[in-house]
N, C-alpha and C positions, 0 to 999 in steps of 0.2 A: 558637710559640715563644717565651720570651723571655728575650732577652740580659742576663745580668748585666754591671754596668759592669766587671767583670775579664776576661768572655768577648769583647765589645769593646777592652778594651785587646791582646789580642793583635792583631786586625783593624783598627786606628784609629794603625798607627806616624805619628805627629808628627817630622819634622825639625823641629828647634827653630833650626837655623843656615841653614835657607832663604828663600829670598828673598821667597817668599810668609807670611806673615802663618799664624799659627797657626791662629787660626779659618776662613779661608780655605781650608788644610791639611785641620780638619776636616771642615768643610762636605764639601768633596770626595769624602772619603773615606766618610761617611756616606749621600752622594746615590747613592755607586757599588754600595753595599751593598744600597739600596731596589732600586735599579732595577736588579740581581742577585738579588733577592726573599727576599737572606738576611735582610734587617730586613723583614717580612712587613705588609701592611696591619694596623693598629689594635693590632700590637707597640706596647707604651710603650717610649720610649727609658728612658734612666736620667736620673734629678733631673741636675739644673745640678750640685749639691753631690755628686753620686754620683761624676758623673765627668770633675769636676773637679779630686778626689779622686785621682781612679785613674789620669787622666791628668798629674796633678800640673802642673796649669793653674791660670791664673786664672780663676774661674768664669765672669766678663765674655766669656772665650773662648769659652765655653760656650754663653751666650746668645747669644754675632752667628752662630755656625754654628747653633744651632738654626731662629733670626731668618730667615737666609738661605734655609732649607730651607722655612721656612713660608710666605715672598716667592713658593717654588717649588711652594707647594702639595703637598711632599712631605710635608709635617708638619702636623699641626694641635695648637697647646695648647688644653687643658680647662682650663676654674677648676677646682683641685683635685685634678684628674686627671692632670696631669703633662702630657706633650706624647707624641703617638702619632703612629706611622704611616700617612699616608693612603696613600701607593703609589707608582708612580715618577714619573719626570717628565713634567709633560705632553704636552711638545713640547723638542725639543732646543733650542729657542729660549730656552727657561728659565736654561740651560746658557751661553749670550752674553753676560754680564757678568761673569759670574768667568772663561769662558774669557778675554775681552778685557782682564781685569784680570791675571789672570798672564802672556800677553805680553807687555802693557805694561810689566810687572816685568821679564820675563826680557830683553825689551828694551835697556831703560837696564841692565841688568846687563852684556849683552854691550857696550853702547857705553864705559860707563865701562871696561869691559876693554881697549877699541881695538882692537874689529875697527871698521870701519870701514861707514857706513852706505850706499857701493854692494854691499858684500858682505855684511849684513843684505839685501838687495832681493835679489841674487841666490838667497840662502839662500828667503825669501817666497815669489820665483817657481818657485822647485822644488819646494816643498814646493804651490803652486795647482794645479800640475801632475800632480802625485801622485792629490791627493783629487778634481781633477777629471776623472779616468781611468772 
């Protein structure tokens, strides 16, 4: 099934005032839709122009998000045929750069908000305990 830009608009809610750049948010949401099978292998993604108009963001935002997905081998750009879904993330390792970028942005925001580093370290230690159980 091919999803129109307006269909995707409902699934791709972006938060303009987030610490995360719009292209990172968009790539994460598309990645999730691909991993869940909502966007199936072989399905074409909307053109950069269509999606940027539907989401009311700059075309460069779409280009950067699509490039991140291509780097993760989740989509393939075909000359003259647009961008097509290849399939789910090959490994969790593909998410590593994005997750570290998100973590770094959030940590910086928390530090600027006056939360002391030792408190952030305690939170990270607690998260580590939960994740490794």
